[in-house]
N, CA, C and O atoms as a GROMACS GRO file, in nm:
protein
  412
    1MET      N    1  15.886  12.318   5.826
    1MET     CA    2  15.859  12.327   5.716
    1MET      C    3  15.871  12.218   5.587
    1MET      O    4  15.806  12.210   5.483
    2GLY      N    5  15.980  12.141   5.637
    2GLY     CA    6  15.967  12.031   5.567
    2GLY      C    7  15.884  11.927   5.617
    2GLY      O    8  15.858  11.834   5.541
    3GLU      N    9  15.826  11.928   5.766
    3GLU     CA   10  15.744  11.852   5.797
    3GLU      C   11  15.620  11.846   5.754
    3GLU      O   12  15.548  11.748   5.734
    4ALA      N   13  15.595  12.002   5.737
    4ALA     CA   14  15.455  11.992   5.634
    4ALA      C   15  15.416  11.977   5.552
    4ALA      O   16  15.296  11.960   5.531
    5VAL      N   17  15.568  11.976   5.418
    5VAL     CA   18  15.586  11.919   5.302
    5VAL      C   19  15.569  11.732   5.324
    5VAL      O   20  15.519  11.652   5.245
    6LEU      N   21  15.608  11.717   5.410
    6LEU     CA   22  15.627  11.584   5.434
    6LEU      C   23  15.468  11.533   5.433
    6LEU      O   24  15.413  11.465   5.347
    7SER      N   25  15.408  11.590   5.566
    7SER     CA   26  15.274  11.564   5.582
    7SER      C   27  15.138  11.558   5.505
    7SER      O   28  15.034  11.497   5.531
    8ALA      N   29  15.174  11.639   5.402
    8ALA     CA   30  15.096  11.677   5.312
    8ALA      C   31  15.145  11.558   5.196
    8ALA      O   32  15.067  11.463   5.186
    9VAL      N   33  15.220  11.557   5.142
    9VAL     CA   34  15.288  11.442   5.046
    9VAL      C   35  15.204  11.331   5.111
    9VAL      O   36  15.109  11.279   5.052
   10ILE      N   37  15.255  11.288   5.274
   10ILE     CA   38  15.160  11.155   5.306
   10ILE      C   39  15.013  11.139   5.288
   10ILE      O   40  14.965  11.036   5.241
   11GLN      N   41  14.923  11.269   5.336
   11GLN     CA   42  14.809  11.272   5.330
   11GLN      C   43  14.745  11.236   5.177
   11GLN      O   44  14.631  11.192   5.163
   12VAL      N   45  14.832  11.262   5.071
   12VAL     CA   46  14.814  11.266   4.937
   12VAL      C   47  14.782  11.136   4.927
   12VAL      O   48  14.675  11.083   4.899
   13ILE      N   49  14.920  11.076   4.960
   13ILE     CA   50  14.927  10.922   4.955
   13ILE      C   51  14.852  10.817   4.999
   13ILE      O   52  14.828  10.704   4.955
   14PHE      N   53  14.813  10.896   5.124
   14PHE     CA   54  14.726  10.798   5.192
   14PHE      C   55  14.581  10.834   5.113
   14PHE      O   56  14.519  10.734   5.076
   15GLU      N   57  14.534  10.932   5.090
   15GLU     CA   58  14.379  10.946   5.033
   15GLU      C   59  14.391  10.868   4.909
   15GLU      O   60  14.290  10.809   4.872
   16ARG      N   61  14.527  10.853   4.819
   16ARG     CA   62  14.520  10.783   4.711
   16ARG      C   63  14.505  10.628   4.717
   16ARG      O   64  14.419  10.557   4.666
   17LEU      N   65  14.640  10.590   4.812
   17LEU     CA   66  14.616  10.458   4.862
   17LEU      C   67  14.458  10.396   4.927
   17LEU      O   68  14.405  10.285   4.922
   18SER      N   69  14.425  10.506   4.978
   18SER     CA   70  14.255  10.462   5.057
   18SER      C   71  14.170  10.451   4.962
   18SER      O   72  14.101  10.350   4.974
   19SER      N   73  14.135  10.552   4.820
   19SER     CA   74  14.057  10.545   4.737
   19SER      C   75  14.095  10.423   4.675
   19SER      O   76  14.012  10.332   4.675
   20GLN      N   77  14.234  10.401   4.608
   20GLN     CA   78  14.226  10.245   4.566
   20GLN      C   79  14.166  10.139   4.620
   20GLN      O   80  14.085  10.057   4.577
   21VAL      N   81  14.214  10.154   4.712
   21VAL     CA   82  14.159  10.038   4.830
   21VAL      C   83  14.024  10.012   4.840
   21VAL      O   84  13.981   9.897   4.847
   22LEU      N   85  13.930  10.142   4.842
   22LEU     CA   86  13.794  10.086   4.870
   22LEU      C   87  13.767  10.072   4.723
   22LEU      O   88  13.692   9.978   4.698
   23GLU      N   89  13.812  10.147   4.611
   23GLU     CA   90  13.759  10.060   4.466
   23GLU      C   91  13.758   9.963   4.470
   23GLU      O   92  13.661   9.890   4.451
   24GLU      N   93  13.915   9.921   4.509
   24GLU     CA   94  13.953   9.707   4.472
   24GLU      C   95  13.813   9.652   4.580
   24GLU      O   96  13.720   9.578   4.548
   25TYR      N   97  13.840   9.715   4.714
   25TYR     CA   98  13.684   9.617   4.748
   25TYR      C   99  13.572   9.676   4.712
   25TYR      O  100  13.491   9.584   4.726
   26ASN      N  101  13.507   9.777   4.672
   26ASN     CA  102  13.411   9.755   4.626
   26ASN      C  103  13.398   9.702   4.490
   26ASN      O  104  13.276   9.690   4.474
   27ARG      N  105  13.453   9.667   4.392
   27ARG     CA  106  13.500   9.534   4.292
   27ARG      C  107  13.446   9.388   4.349
   27ARG      O  108  13.355   9.307   4.332
   28LEU      N  109  13.566   9.412   4.428
   28LEU     CA  110  13.564   9.278   4.493
   28LEU      C  111  13.410   9.263   4.542
   28LEU      O  112  13.353   9.156   4.523
   29LEU      N  113  13.351   9.357   4.598
   29LEU     CA  114  13.235   9.308   4.692
   29LEU      C  115  13.144   9.316   4.566
   29LEU      O  116  13.072   9.217   4.565
   30ARG      N  117  13.119   9.403   4.453
   30ARG     CA  118  13.052   9.389   4.320
   30ARG      C  119  13.039   9.213   4.260
   30ARG      O  120  12.943   9.136   4.260
   31ASP      N  121  13.171   9.198   4.218
   31ASP     CA  122  13.208   9.037   4.198
   31ASP      C  123  13.117   8.954   4.263
   31ASP      O  124  13.025   8.892   4.209
   32ALA      N  125  13.156   8.958   4.418
   32ALA     CA  126  13.114   8.842   4.458
   32ALA      C  127  12.969   8.845   4.479
   32ALA      O  128  12.901   8.743   4.483
   33ILE      N  129  12.905   9.004   4.496
   33ILE     CA  130  12.730   8.999   4.443
   33ILE      C  131  12.691   8.937   4.357
   33ILE      O  132  12.609   8.845   4.363
   34GLU      N  133  12.775   9.001   4.217
   34GLU     CA  134  12.753   8.926   4.091
   34GLU      C  135  12.715   8.760   4.118
   34GLU      O  136  12.608   8.700   4.111
   35GLY      N  137  12.900   8.702   4.164
   35GLY     CA  138  12.784   8.574   4.175
   35GLY      C  139  12.761   8.489   4.241
   35GLY      O  140  12.759   8.370   4.210
   36GLN      N  141  12.739   8.537   4.344
   36GLN     CA  142  12.630   8.503   4.428
   36GLN      C  143  12.474   8.512   4.335
   36GLN      O  144  12.416   8.404   4.320
   37ILE      N  145  12.413   8.631   4.278
   37ILE     CA  146  12.287   8.638   4.191
   37ILE      C  147  12.348   8.537   4.130
   37ILE      O  148  12.308   8.432   4.179
   38ARG      N  149  12.455   8.513   4.013
   38ARG     CA  150  12.416   8.417   3.897
   38ARG      C  151  12.421   8.263   3.980
   38ARG      O  152  12.401   8.159   3.917
   39LYS      N  153  12.455   8.262   4.149
   39LYS     CA  154  12.400   8.123   4.178
   39LYS      C  155  12.274   8.067   4.194
   39LYS      O  156  12.232   7.954   4.171
   40LEU      N  157  12.198   8.208   4.257
   40LEU     CA  158  12.078   8.221   4.289
   40LEU      C  159  11.990   8.196   4.167
   40LEU      O  160  11.890   8.126   4.154
   41ARG      N  161  12.065   8.281   4.074
   41ARG     CA  162  11.968   8.238   3.956
   41ARG      C  163  11.951   8.118   3.865
   41ARG      O  164  11.868   8.082   3.782
   42SER      N  165  12.080   8.065   3.923
   42SER     CA  166  12.082   7.917   3.843
   42SER      C  167  11.973   7.826   3.962
   42SER      O  168  11.883   7.753   3.920
   43LEU      N  169  11.992   7.839   4.067
   43LEU     CA  170  11.906   7.742   4.156
   43LEU      C  171  11.760   7.759   4.136
   43LEU      O  172  11.685   7.663   4.118
   44LEU      N  173  11.713   7.904   4.140
   44LEU     CA  174  11.581   7.959   4.089
   44LEU      C  175  11.532   7.892   3.966
   44LEU      O  176  11.411   7.868   3.960
   45SER      N  177  11.619   7.855   3.856
   45SER     CA  178  11.611   7.789   3.722
   45SER      C  179  11.563   7.674   3.770
   45SER      O  180  11.444   7.646   3.755
   46THR      N  181  11.660   7.581   3.842
   46THR     CA  182  11.643   7.439   3.859
   46THR      C  183  11.559   7.400   3.981
   46THR      O  184  11.537   7.279   3.990
   47ILE      N  185  11.511   7.476   4.072
   47ILE     CA  186  11.367   7.503   4.134
   47ILE      C  187  11.239   7.515   4.013
   47ILE      O  188  11.137   7.451   4.038
   48GLN      N  189  11.244   7.591   3.892
   48GLN     CA  190  11.159   7.579   3.859
   48GLN      C  191  11.087   7.450   3.752
   48GLN      O  192  10.973   7.420   3.717
   49LEU      N  193  11.261   7.385   3.720
   49LEU     CA  194  11.247   7.296   3.606
   49LEU      C  195  11.168   7.159   3.723
   49LEU      O  196  11.091   7.072   3.682
   50VAL      N  197  11.208   7.173   3.853
   50VAL     CA  198  11.183   7.083   3.930
   50VAL      C  199  11.028   7.083   3.981
   50VAL      O  200  10.980   6.974   4.011
   51LEU      N  201  10.946   7.205   3.995
   51LEU     CA  202  10.824   7.209   4.006
   51LEU      C  203  10.751   7.211   3.857
   51LEU      O  204  10.635   7.171   3.852
   52LYS      N  205  10.796   7.240   3.776
   52LYS     CA  206  10.743   7.240   3.660
   52LYS      C  207  10.700   7.044   3.615
   52LYS      O  208  10.590   6.992   3.593
   53ASP      N  209  10.862   6.975   3.619
   53ASP     CA  210  10.818   6.861   3.628
   53ASP      C  211  10.735   6.759   3.733
   53ASP      O  212  10.696   6.644   3.710
   54THR      N  213  10.718   6.849   3.869
   54THR     CA  214  10.644   6.782   3.980
   54THR      C  215  10.496   6.807   3.938
   54THR      O  216  10.416   6.721   3.975
   55VAL      N  217  10.435   6.942   3.849
   55VAL     CA  218  10.340   6.969   3.857
   55VAL      C  219  10.277   6.846   3.694
   55VAL      O  220  10.169   6.788   3.682
   56ASP      N  221  10.380   6.848   3.610
   56ASP     CA  222  10.362   6.762   3.476
   56ASP      C  223  10.320   6.632   3.541
   56ASP      O  224  10.209   6.602   3.498
   57GLN      N  225  10.365   6.546   3.624
   57GLN     CA  226  10.376   6.428   3.677
   57GLN      C  227  10.221   6.465   3.762
   57GLN      O  228  10.130   6.395   3.719
   58GLN      N  229  10.188   6.540   3.849
   58GLN     CA  230  10.067   6.557   3.873
   58GLN      C  231   9.972   6.537   3.812
   58GLN      O  232   9.892   6.447   3.838
   59VAL      N  233   9.961   6.645   3.686
   59VAL     CA  234   9.858   6.620   3.607
   59VAL      C  235   9.836   6.505   3.501
   59VAL      O  236   9.734   6.473   3.439
   60VAL      N  237  10.002   6.439   3.502
   60VAL     CA  238   9.983   6.275   3.441
   60VAL      C  239   9.879   6.200   3.524
   60VAL      O  240   9.779   6.138   3.488
   61ALA      N  241   9.930   6.221   3.646
   61ALA     CA  242   9.876   6.082   3.753
   61ALA      C  243   9.719   6.132   3.792
   61ALA      O  244   9.637   6.048   3.827
   62VAL      N  245   9.678   6.294   3.782
   62VAL     CA  246   9.547   6.304   3.798
   62VAL      C  247   9.462   6.248   3.648
   62VAL      O  248   9.348   6.203   3.664
   63ALA      N  249   9.508   6.251   3.535
   63ALA     CA  250   9.448   6.197   3.388
   63ALA      C  251   9.447   6.047   3.395
   63ALA      O  252   9.362   5.984   3.333
   64TYR      N  253   9.547   5.982   3.475
   64TYR     CA  254   9.550   5.846   3.444
   64TYR      C  255   9.420   5.808   3.548
   64TYR      O  256   9.319   5.743   3.521
   65ASP      N  257   9.454   5.867   3.661
   65ASP     CA  258   9.281   5.897   3.754
   65ASP      C  259   9.160   5.894   3.738
   65ASP      O  260   9.074   5.827   3.795
   66ALA      N  261   9.152   5.995   3.632
   66ALA     CA  262   9.061   5.980   3.561
   66ALA      C  263   9.004   5.919   3.496
   66ALA      O  264   8.884   5.895   3.504
   67ASP      N  265   9.107   5.868   3.390
   67ASP     CA  266   9.072   5.757   3.331
   67ASP      C  267   9.025   5.585   3.364
   67ASP      O  268   8.951   5.495   3.324
   68ASP      N  269   9.106   5.610   3.445
   68ASP     CA  270   9.078   5.463   3.547
   68ASP      C  271   8.958   5.454   3.570
   68ASP      O  272   8.890   5.353   3.557
   69LEU      N  273   8.901   5.618   3.628
   69LEU     CA  274   8.750   5.634   3.699
   69LEU      C  275   8.625   5.567   3.557
   69LEU      O  276   8.548   5.471   3.560
   70LEU      N  277   8.653   5.665   3.450
   70LEU     CA  278   8.609   5.598   3.337
   70LEU      C  279   8.559   5.492   3.286
   70LEU      O  280   8.444   5.454   3.264
   71ASP      N  281   8.720   5.428   3.260
   71ASP     CA  282   8.709   5.283   3.234
   71ASP      C  283   8.586   5.202   3.350
   71ASP      O  284   8.497   5.128   3.309
   72GLU      N  285   8.606   5.236   3.491
   72GLU     CA  286   8.498   5.179   3.583
   72GLU      C  287   8.391   5.182   3.560
   72GLU      O  288   8.328   5.078   3.578
   73TYR      N  289   8.340   5.268   3.523
   73TYR     CA  290   8.212   5.372   3.514
   73TYR      C  291   8.177   5.312   3.390
   73TYR      O  292   8.056   5.294   3.384
   74VAL      N  293   8.256   5.266   3.263
   74VAL     CA  294   8.224   5.195   3.112
   74VAL      C  295   8.205   5.027   3.160
   74VAL      O  296   8.146   4.948   3.085
   75THR      N  297   8.254   4.989   3.277
   75THR     CA  298   8.255   4.847   3.309
   75THR      C  299   8.115   4.844   3.358
   75THR      O  300   8.011   4.798   3.311
   76GLU      N  301   8.148   4.917   3.484
   76GLU     CA  302   7.974   4.857   3.567
   76GLU      C  303   7.855   4.932   3.540
   76GLU      O  304   7.760   4.925   3.617
   77ALA      N  305   7.850   5.032   3.399
   77ALA     CA  306   7.740   5.062   3.430
   77ALA      C  307   7.631   5.033   3.378
   77ALA      O  308   7.523   5.070   3.424
   78PRO      N  309   7.660   4.913   3.202
   78PRO     CA  310   7.591   4.804   3.228
   78PRO      C  311   7.549   4.700   3.321
   78PRO      O  312   7.437   4.649   3.325
   79GLN      N  313   7.653   4.670   3.400
   79GLN     CA  314   7.584   4.579   3.476
   79GLN      C  315   7.517   4.619   3.621
   79GLN      O  316   7.442   4.545   3.685
   80GLN      N  317   7.552   4.733   3.654
   80GLN     CA  318   7.456   4.843   3.726
   80GLN      C  319   7.276   4.827   3.660
   80GLN      O  320   7.170   4.786   3.708
   81LYS      N  321   7.320   4.884   3.531
   81LYS     CA  322   7.171   4.904   3.458
   81LYS      C  323   7.094   4.730   3.482
   81LYS      O  324   6.985   4.705   3.533
   82MET      N  325   7.186   4.643   3.431
   82MET     CA  326   7.098   4.523   3.432
   82MET      C  327   7.070   4.508   3.573
   82MET      O  328   6.958   4.458   3.582
   83GLU      N  329   7.113   4.526   3.673
   83GLU     CA  330   7.097   4.457   3.844
   83GLU      C  331   6.974   4.588   3.872
   83GLU      O  332   6.898   4.564   3.967
   84PHE      N  333   6.948   4.732   3.790
   84PHE     CA  334   6.828   4.783   3.826
   84PHE      C  335   6.717   4.694   3.741
   84PHE      O  336   6.616   4.632   3.775
   85HIS      N  337   6.760   4.709   3.658
   85HIS     CA  338   6.597   4.628   3.585
   85HIS      C  339   6.606   4.488   3.638
   85HIS      O  340   6.497   4.440   3.606
   86HIS      N  341   6.658   4.419   3.684
   86HIS     CA  342   6.637   4.278   3.729
   86HIS      C  343   6.515   4.345   3.865
   86HIS      O  344   6.400   4.304   3.877
   87LEU      N  345   6.585   4.463   3.959
   87LEU     CA  346   6.519   4.518   4.063
   87LEU      C  347   6.388   4.516   4.037
   87LEU      O  348   6.303   4.467   4.112
   88MET      N  349   6.364   4.576   3.918
   88MET     CA  350   6.203   4.650   3.868
   88MET      C  351   6.110   4.572   3.857
   88MET      O  352   5.989   4.581   3.880
   89GLU      N  353   6.193   4.473   3.810
   89GLU     CA  354   6.142   4.341   3.735
   89GLU      C  355   6.059   4.277   3.877
   89GLU      O  356   5.938   4.259   3.897
   90MET      N  357   6.177   4.253   3.964
   90MET     CA  358   6.133   4.213   4.106
   90MET      C  359   6.052   4.269   4.163
   90MET      O  360   5.977   4.201   4.232
   91ARG      N  361   6.034   4.411   4.158
   91ARG     CA  362   5.947   4.496   4.219
   91ARG      C  363   5.783   4.483   4.144
   91ARG      O  364   5.679   4.518   4.201
   92GLY      N  365   5.788   4.447   4.057
   92GLY     CA  366   5.666   4.411   3.945
   92GLY      C  367   5.566   4.274   4.004
   92GLY      O  368   5.446   4.255   4.022
   93CYS      N  369   5.699   4.192   4.022
   93CYS     CA  370   5.645   4.091   4.018
   93CYS      C  371   5.598   4.039   4.158
   93CYS      O  372   5.544   3.930   4.176
   94ILE      N  373   5.629   4.140   4.265
   94ILE     CA  374   5.606   4.131   4.403
   94ILE      C  375   5.439   4.231   4.427
   94ILE      O  376   5.332   4.207   4.482
   95MET      N  377   5.491   4.333   4.360
   95MET     CA  378   5.368   4.422   4.368
   95MET      C  379   5.204   4.338   4.261
   95MET      O  380   5.086   4.358   4.289
   96ASN      N  381   5.246   4.268   4.169
   96ASN     CA  382   5.141   4.202   4.108
   96ASN      C  383   5.108   4.081   4.217
   96ASN      O  384   4.992   4.048   4.241
   97THR      N  385   5.187   4.038   4.260
   97THR     CA  386   5.164   3.913   4.389
   97THR      C  387   5.078   3.984   4.480
   97THR      O  388   4.963   3.944   4.500
   98VAL      N  389   5.137   4.116   4.553
   98VAL     CA  390   5.030   4.170   4.636
   98VAL      C  391   4.924   4.226   4.588
   98VAL      O  392   4.841   4.231   4.679
   99ARG      N  393   4.867   4.287   4.459
   99ARG     CA  394   4.771   4.348   4.390
   99ARG      C  395   4.648   4.143   4.414
   99ARG      O  396   4.541   4.121   4.470
  100HIS      N  397   4.740   4.057   4.343
  100HIS     CA  398   4.668   3.925   4.326
  100HIS      C  399   4.624   3.866   4.489
  100HIS      O  400   4.539   3.783   4.517
  101PHE      N  401   4.710   3.938   4.575
  101PHE     CA  402   4.634   3.835   4.718
  101PHE      C  403   4.567   3.935   4.768
  101PHE      O  404   4.550   3.896   4.883
  102TYR      N  405   4.505   4.063   4.758
  102TYR     CA  406   4.408   4.104   4.818
  102TYR      C  407   4.315   4.137   4.677
  102TYR      O  408   4.252   4.243   4.677
  103SER      N  409   4.307   4.063   4.577
  103SER     CA  410   4.178   4.095   4.495
  103SER      C  411   4.114   3.984   4.523
  103SER      O  412   4.002   3.965   4.477
   0.00000   0.00000   0.00000
């Protein structure tokens, strides 16, 4: 009978300890997971900032490239227009010479 009581007491103690150990393990695991989640959120925030900065820099670079192209067009357009008019004048002269030659 004494053994049965002792066995029952040991079983109750074991169950309580097991329950407490499992609760502590779950708490530690939950804390560790929450800590990892916080670290991941921080890392994702950093990645987002870096990507945003990179995209912003690319947008600025594209804007500068577009501005350079417009400057180049504005600078070269009058020169090309003059060259075109010169070519048309030369064409007219050649046509007149050919007409004159065959007339």
